[in-house]
C-alpha positions, 0 to 999 in steps of 0.5 A, spaced: 424 587 428 430 585 432 434 579 430 435 574 436 442 575 439 447 570 437 452 570 443 447 566 447 447 560 442 455 560 442 456 561 449 451 555 451 455 550 447 461 552 450 458 552 457 456 544 456 463 543 453 466 546 459 462 542 464 464 535 460 471 537 460 471 538 467 467 532 469 472 528 464 478 531 468 475 529 474 474 522 472 481 521 470 484 524 476 479 519 481 481 513 477 487 511 480 484 512 487 478 507 485 482 502 482 486 502 489 479 502 493 476 497 488 482 492 489 480 486 493 485 484 499 487 477 501 487 476 508 491 470 511 493 467 518 499 462 519 501 459 526 508 459 524 512 461 517 512 453 516 504 453 515 505 459 509 506 457 502 513 457 499 515 463 494 514 459 488 507 457 490 505 464 492 510 470 492 505 475 496 504 470 502 511 467 503 516 469 508 520 475 507 528 474 508 528 479 514 522 475 517 525 470 523 523 463 521 521 462 528 516 467 528 509 465 530 502 468 530 503 471 523 497 475 520 498 477 513 494 482 508 495 484 501 492 486 495 490 481 490 491 486 484 498 488 482 497 495 480 495 497 487 500 497 492 498 494 499 502 488 503 502 488 510 504 483 515 504 483 523 508 477 527 510 475 534 518 475 533 521 477 540 528 477 536 526 482 531 528 482 524 534 480 521 537 487 520 543 485 517 541 487 510 537 493 512 538 500 512 534 505 516 529 510 513 525 516 514 519 515 518 515 520 514 517 515 508 514 509 511 507 509 512 503 503 509 500 503 503 494 499 505 490 501 511 489 496 516 487 494 523 494 490 523 498 496 523 499 500 529 496 507 530 503 510 529 510 508 526 516 508 531 522 512 531 526 507 528 524 504 521 528 500 516 528 497 509 531 490 508 532 489 501 525 488 498 523 495 498 518 494 504 518 498 511 520 494 517 519 496 524 518 493 531 513 494 537 514 490 543 514 483 541 511 484 534 514 485 528 511 489 522 512 490 515 509 494 509 509 496 502 509 504 502 506 508 496 513 507 493 518 502 494 524 504 499 531 504 499 534 498 494 527 495 493 
């Protein structure tokens, strides 16, 4: 009589443990992407910044310092959860941003963290950050601002 090989009984549990470890690692690595995708997005439209709340009322929906006070047709999107970056604004501002406190940033660092139909298909050659860590640029008479994956410059 032959005794059954013990090697199979040892290998099978190791395979199960290996599969469980791989699934756990995959779930942990995917969790940040899930949080970002699951974070609700607030959308607002203002005829002018005078219609928007103050920074004390709603910091995310208030006018950034670089945005001209006389801008019109303002569209704003931002993630409600603070643990997932995402804030975009598009407005008509023929004078462009107040770039007095702004510095140029590399275009490759300026991609918006929140995918949005508000944003143009591509970034222009000239992008700034204006003290709040957001990317700022113009296209025609439209002024855009967006948070990126990591704050830019002095933000």
